[in-house]
Structure formats: structure tokens, C-alpha cells
BALOBA-1460 file (C-alpha; in Angstrom, 3 decimals):
// residues 181
<rec num="1" residu="x" x="-14.686" y="0.682" z="-20.749"/>
<rec num="2" residu="x" x="-16.918" y="-1.886" z="-19.084"/>
<rec num="3" residu="x" x="-14.764" y="-4.696" z="-20.540"/>
<rec num="4" residu="x" x="-11.626" y="-3.108" z="-19.118"/>
<rec num="5" residu="x" x="-13.152" y="-2.820" z="-15.641"/>
<rec num="6" residu="x" x="-14.408" y="-6.390" z="-15.839"/>
<rec num="7" residu="x" x="-11.014" y="-7.532" z="-17.090"/>
<rec num="8" residu="x" x="-9.299" y="-5.894" z="-14.141"/>
<rec num="9" residu="x" x="-11.661" y="-7.455" z="-11.595"/>
<rec num="10" residu="x" x="-11.557" y="-10.911" z="-13.165"/>
<rec num="11" residu="x" x="-7.793" y="-10.853" z="-13.615"/>
<rec num="12" residu="x" x="-7.223" y="-9.824" z="-10.030"/>
<rec num="13" residu="x" x="-9.432" y="-12.630" z="-8.771"/>
<rec num="14" residu="x" x="-7.893" y="-15.260" z="-11.018"/>
<rec num="15" residu="x" x="-4.294" y="-14.315" z="-10.459"/>
<rec num="16" residu="x" x="-4.449" y="-13.372" z="-6.782"/>
<rec num="17" residu="x" x="-4.348" y="-16.921" z="-5.363"/>
<rec num="18" residu="x" x="-1.336" y="-17.765" z="-7.475"/>
<rec num="19" residu="x" x="0.439" y="-14.446" z="-7.138"/>
<rec num="20" residu="x" x="-0.117" y="-14.394" z="-3.423"/>
<rec num="21" residu="x" x="2.075" y="-17.450" z="-3.063"/>
<rec num="22" residu="x" x="4.862" y="-15.922" z="-5.091"/>
<rec num="23" residu="x" x="6.965" y="-12.814" z="-4.904"/>
<rec num="24" residu="x" x="10.559" y="-11.879" z="-5.478"/>
<rec num="25" residu="x" x="11.689" y="-12.514" z="-1.892"/>
<rec num="26" residu="x" x="8.963" y="-14.877" z="-0.672"/>
<rec num="27" residu="x" x="11.042" y="-18.033" z="-0.334"/>
<rec num="28" residu="x" x="14.135" y="-16.262" z="1.005"/>
<rec num="29" residu="x" x="12.148" y="-14.342" z="3.622"/>
<rec num="30" residu="x" x="10.472" y="-17.542" z="4.771"/>
<rec num="31" residu="x" x="13.754" y="-19.455" z="4.836"/>
<rec num="32" residu="x" x="15.495" y="-16.690" z="6.785"/>
<rec num="33" residu="x" x="12.631" y="-16.589" z="9.252"/>
<rec num="34" residu="x" x="12.674" y="-20.362" z="9.853"/>
<rec num="35" residu="x" x="16.446" y="-20.177" z="10.396"/>
<rec num="36" residu="x" x="16.030" y="-17.360" z="12.913"/>
<rec num="37" residu="x" x="13.814" y="-19.529" z="15.134"/>
<rec num="38" residu="x" x="16.721" y="-21.819" z="16.058"/>
<rec num="39" residu="x" x="14.542" y="-24.913" z="15.718"/>
<rec num="40" residu="x" x="15.647" y="-28.255" z="17.086"/>
<rec num="41" residu="x" x="16.121" y="-31.064" z="14.569"/>
<rec num="42" residu="x" x="12.790" y="-32.525" z="15.635"/>
<rec num="43" residu="x" x="11.039" y="-29.172" z="15.176"/>
<rec num="44" residu="x" x="12.692" y="-28.722" z="11.781"/>
<rec num="45" residu="x" x="11.381" y="-32.121" z="10.672"/>
<rec num="46" residu="x" x="7.900" y="-31.327" z="11.977"/>
<rec num="47" residu="x" x="7.793" y="-27.920" z="10.279"/>
<rec num="48" residu="x" x="9.077" y="-29.439" z="7.039"/>
<rec num="49" residu="x" x="6.350" y="-32.096" z="7.157"/>
<rec num="50" residu="x" x="3.719" y="-29.468" z="7.956"/>
<rec num="51" residu="x" x="4.836" y="-27.399" z="4.963"/>
<rec num="52" residu="x" x="4.796" y="-30.467" z="2.707"/>
<rec num="53" residu="x" x="1.258" y="-31.377" z="3.787"/>
<rec num="54" residu="x" x="0.108" y="-27.778" z="3.309"/>
<rec num="55" residu="x" x="1.563" y="-27.666" z="-0.225"/>
<rec num="56" residu="x" x="-0.159" y="-30.920" z="-1.163"/>
<rec num="57" residu="x" x="-3.478" y="-29.796" z="0.268"/>
<rec num="58" residu="x" x="-3.209" y="-26.376" z="-1.381"/>
<rec num="59" residu="x" x="-2.422" y="-27.992" z="-4.734"/>
<rec num="60" residu="x" x="-5.402" y="-30.364" z="-4.472"/>
<rec num="61" residu="x" x="-7.713" y="-27.560" z="-3.365"/>
<rec num="62" residu="x" x="-6.600" y="-25.281" z="-6.198"/>
<rec num="63" residu="x" x="-7.140" y="-28.061" z="-8.734"/>
<rec num="64" residu="x" x="-10.626" y="-28.678" z="-7.381"/>
<rec num="65" residu="x" x="-11.297" y="-24.934" z="-7.447"/>
<rec num="66" residu="x" x="-10.157" y="-24.706" z="-11.087"/>
<rec num="67" residu="x" x="-12.448" y="-27.586" z="-12.078"/>
<rec num="68" residu="x" x="-15.430" y="-26.008" z="-10.345"/>
<rec num="69" residu="x" x="-14.638" y="-22.652" z="-11.908"/>
<rec num="70" residu="x" x="-14.382" y="-24.291" z="-15.336"/>
<rec num="71" residu="x" x="-17.824" y="-25.840" z="-14.890"/>
<rec num="72" residu="x" x="-19.297" y="-22.485" z="-13.913"/>
<rec num="73" residu="x" x="-17.584" y="-20.764" z="-16.835"/>
<rec num="74" residu="x" x="-19.073" y="-23.339" z="-19.203"/>
<rec num="75" residu="x" x="-22.515" y="-22.142" z="-18.102"/>
<rec num="76" residu="x" x="-21.667" y="-18.511" z="-18.946"/>
<rec num="77" residu="x" x="-19.406" y="-18.624" z="-22.003"/>
<rec num="78" residu="x" x="-20.100" y="-20.105" z="-25.423"/>
<rec num="79" residu="x" x="-17.790" y="-22.758" z="-26.918"/>
<rec num="80" residu="x" x="-15.508" y="-20.301" z="-28.706"/>
<rec num="81" residu="x" x="-15.227" y="-18.041" z="-25.671"/>
<rec num="82" residu="x" x="-14.481" y="-21.005" z="-23.436"/>
<rec num="83" residu="x" x="-11.797" y="-22.277" z="-25.822"/>
<rec num="84" residu="x" x="-10.238" y="-18.807" z="-25.853"/>
<rec num="85" residu="x" x="-10.451" y="-18.664" z="-22.050"/>
<rec num="86" residu="x" x="-8.732" y="-22.052" z="-21.711"/>
<rec num="87" residu="x" x="-5.978" y="-21.032" z="-24.104"/>
<rec num="88" residu="x" x="-5.331" y="-17.816" z="-22.175"/>
<rec num="89" residu="x" x="-5.290" y="-19.609" z="-18.814"/>
<rec num="90" residu="x" x="-2.765" y="-22.082" z="-20.191"/>
<rec num="91" residu="x" x="-0.620" y="-19.161" z="-21.330"/>
<rec num="92" residu="x" x="-0.899" y="-17.569" z="-17.885"/>
<rec num="93" residu="x" x="0.209" y="-20.762" z="-16.166"/>
<rec num="94" residu="x" x="3.214" y="-21.074" z="-18.477"/>
<rec num="95" residu="x" x="4.050" y="-17.419" z="-17.890"/>
<rec num="96" residu="x" x="3.721" y="-17.895" z="-14.128"/>
<rec num="97" residu="x" x="6.084" y="-20.849" z="-14.288"/>
<rec num="98" residu="x" x="8.575" y="-18.753" z="-16.256"/>
<rec num="99" residu="x" x="8.334" y="-20.697" z="-19.512"/>
<rec num="100" residu="x" x="6.661" y="-18.113" z="-21.693"/>
<rec num="101" residu="x" x="7.083" y="-14.372" z="-21.659"/>
<rec num="102" residu="x" x="4.420" y="-13.782" z="-24.346"/>
<rec num="103" residu="x" x="1.365" y="-12.964" z="-22.265"/>
<rec num="104" residu="x" x="-1.676" y="-11.220" z="-23.662"/>
<rec num="105" residu="x" x="-2.713" y="-8.059" z="-21.854"/>
<rec num="106" residu="x" x="-5.671" y="-8.583" z="-19.518"/>
<rec num="107" residu="x" x="-7.925" y="-6.015" z="-21.141"/>
<rec num="108" residu="x" x="-7.119" y="-7.322" z="-24.618"/>
<rec num="109" residu="x" x="-7.969" y="-10.842" z="-23.534"/>
<rec num="110" residu="x" x="-11.397" y="-9.976" z="-22.173"/>
<rec num="111" residu="x" x="-12.213" y="-7.807" z="-25.163"/>
<rec num="112" residu="x" x="-11.282" y="-10.727" z="-27.409"/>
<rec num="113" residu="x" x="-13.982" y="-12.829" z="-25.719"/>
<rec num="114" residu="x" x="-16.700" y="-10.472" z="-27.019"/>
<rec num="115" residu="x" x="-18.825" y="-10.890" z="-23.910"/>
<rec num="116" residu="x" x="-22.433" y="-9.770" z="-23.837"/>
<rec num="117" residu="x" x="-23.509" y="-7.499" z="-20.989"/>
<rec num="118" residu="x" x="-25.281" y="-10.442" z="-19.390"/>
<rec num="119" residu="x" x="-22.119" y="-12.559" z="-19.614"/>
<rec num="120" residu="x" x="-20.077" y="-9.716" z="-18.147"/>
<rec num="121" residu="x" x="-22.435" y="-9.503" z="-15.178"/>
<rec num="122" residu="x" x="-22.480" y="-13.264" z="-14.650"/>
<rec num="123" residu="x" x="-18.708" y="-13.492" z="-14.946"/>
<rec num="124" residu="x" x="-18.223" y="-10.616" z="-12.534"/>
<rec num="125" residu="x" x="-20.505" y="-12.351" z="-10.001"/>
<rec num="126" residu="x" x="-18.685" y="-15.662" z="-10.475"/>
<rec num="127" residu="x" x="-15.293" y="-14.029" z="-9.971"/>
<rec num="128" residu="x" x="-16.487" y="-12.163" z="-6.883"/>
<rec num="129" residu="x" x="-17.824" y="-15.419" z="-5.417"/>
<rec num="130" residu="x" x="-14.512" y="-17.134" z="-6.214"/>
<rec num="131" residu="x" x="-12.638" y="-14.332" z="-4.499"/>
<rec num="132" residu="x" x="-14.776" y="-14.709" z="-1.359"/>
<rec num="133" residu="x" x="-14.310" y="-18.491" z="-1.350"/>
<rec num="134" residu="x" x="-10.538" y="-18.187" z="-1.679"/>
<rec num="135" residu="x" x="-10.406" y="-15.600" z="1.089"/>
<rec num="136" residu="x" x="-12.380" y="-17.902" z="3.399"/>
<rec num="137" residu="x" x="-10.134" y="-20.806" z="2.460"/>
<rec num="138" residu="x" x="-6.957" y="-18.822" z="3.190"/>
<rec num="139" residu="x" x="-8.299" y="-17.623" z="6.531"/>
<rec num="140" residu="x" x="-9.288" y="-21.129" z="7.592"/>
<rec num="141" residu="x" x="-5.940" y="-22.577" z="6.533"/>
<rec num="142" residu="x" x="-4.028" y="-19.803" z="8.312"/>
<rec num="143" residu="x" x="-5.896" y="-20.601" z="11.521"/>
<rec num="144" residu="x" x="-5.203" y="-24.321" z="11.118"/>
<rec num="145" residu="x" x="-1.545" y="-23.662" z="10.382"/>
<rec num="146" residu="x" x="-1.184" y="-21.468" z="13.449"/>
<rec num="147" residu="x" x="-2.763" y="-24.158" z="15.649"/>
<rec num="148" residu="x" x="-0.398" y="-26.792" z="14.257"/>
<rec num="149" residu="x" x="2.617" y="-24.516" z="14.657"/>
<rec num="150" residu="x" x="1.630" y="-23.930" z="18.287"/>
<rec num="151" residu="x" x="2.050" y="-27.670" z="18.914"/>
<rec num="152" residu="x" x="5.580" y="-27.568" z="17.462"/>
<rec num="153" residu="x" x="7.046" y="-24.256" z="18.638"/>
<rec num="154" residu="x" x="7.927" y="-23.006" z="22.091"/>
<rec num="155" residu="x" x="6.107" y="-19.962" z="23.484"/>
<rec num="156" residu="x" x="8.970" y="-17.646" z="22.459"/>
<rec num="157" residu="x" x="9.134" y="-19.150" z="18.985"/>
<rec num="158" residu="x" x="5.372" y="-18.814" z="18.670"/>
<rec num="159" residu="x" x="5.615" y="-15.111" z="19.486"/>
<rec num="160" residu="x" x="8.201" y="-14.750" z="16.720"/>
<rec num="161" residu="x" x="5.949" y="-16.715" z="14.369"/>
<rec num="162" residu="x" x="2.978" y="-14.469" z="15.135"/>
<rec num="163" residu="x" x="5.141" y="-11.390" z="14.538"/>
<rec num="164" residu="x" x="6.339" y="-12.840" z="11.218"/>
<rec num="165" residu="x" x="2.731" y="-13.414" z="10.115"/>
<rec num="166" residu="x" x="1.767" y="-9.872" z="11.168"/>
<rec num="167" residu="x" x="4.759" y="-8.435" z="9.280"/>
<rec num="168" residu="x" x="3.845" y="-10.505" z="6.220"/>
<rec num="169" residu="x" x="0.307" y="-9.117" z="6.289"/>
<rec num="170" residu="x" x="1.705" y="-5.608" z="6.595"/>
<rec num="171" residu="x" x="4.098" y="-6.098" z="3.652"/>
<rec num="172" residu="x" x="1.195" y="-7.394" z="1.585"/>
<rec num="173" residu="x" x="-0.985" y="-4.464" z="2.611"/>
<rec num="174" residu="x" x="1.835" y="-1.984" z="1.897"/>
<rec num="175" residu="x" x="1.954" y="-3.295" z="-1.672"/>
<rec num="176" residu="x" x="-1.673" y="-2.243" z="-2.062"/>
<rec num="177" residu="x" x="-3.104" y="-5.761" z="-2.061"/>
<rec num="178" residu="x" x="-5.377" y="-5.341" z="0.953"/>
<rec num="179" residu="x" x="-5.905" y="-7.939" z="3.637"/>
<rec num="180" residu="x" x="-5.205" y="-11.541" z="2.725"/>
<rec num="181" residu="x" x="-5.408" y="-13.652" z="5.828"/>
């Protein structure tokens, strides 16, 4: 039972940053919203550049986060457990990218690691800390993005942007994911 609870917590923390960026209508909703703002060509170019920079920064930050997490995991897990962890994370990434539908169930994965109670506690703490760090990162980036958008958009467009962000938070909350930004 304890492994299942731990598996749920750890899985949610590991997958949340990736899953939060995805969703069945995510790109279409965003595209429709940008179109509804009636941006000038200059604004369109600025928003496109802002989005490109944000993607690059997010990718670099996530890679750094994964490396740090890997180092922390190496302190908790033994060699076999770490190898199993790495294999499962590789599977998850392939699954996320749509290349592999064969994904091990979360609870089965954590049970297969055969964690001691001490490891379970340490892993739970690590995952909770990671969750807090990612939440802080998202909040900081959202604030930065809003400030940059305010330099690009008119007052009316900014009101629409703020409403879009509020609606996005509400949709996320309605899905039972809690507050993200």
C-alpha cells in the first residue's frame, strides 16, 4: 500500500511538468487565442520570438532539473534501482512523444524497485522538493512572461491576455490538477 501511495506521489511530481505543457487542445486553444488578439505584424513577430525564447529556456531548465534530480536519485537508489529508474524514465519520454504505447503502470514500476522504507521516505521528500521547485519556477516564469507581454500588447490586448491566463488556470483547476501558476 505504501508503495502505491509513494508511486502516485512520485509519478504526479515527475509527470506534472511535462503533462502540464501538453493536453489535447493546448496548442489549438493557444493559437486561437493569439489569433483573436488581432496582433500587428510587429506584435506577431515579437510574440513569436518571446515564445521561442521561452521554449529554449524551459528546455534548458528542464534538462538541468533532470540532471540534478538524477544526482539526488543516485544518493537514494542502489545501482540496480537506478538502472531500472532510468529505463522507465526513457520509456515515459518515448510514450510522451507518442513513439511507444507500452508503458508500465506507475504502481508496478515503483514496486519493481523494491525500495526500503528509508528509500521511500527519502524519495518522497525529494519528489516533494522537486514539486515545490517546479512550482516556484513556473510562477516566476509566468510573472516574467506577463511583464514581457505587457511591453508588446496594448492595454485592451493585455486585458484579454490576463483573462486567457485566468481561464487557463480555471480549466486546469477544473480538471482536478490544483493551482499551477
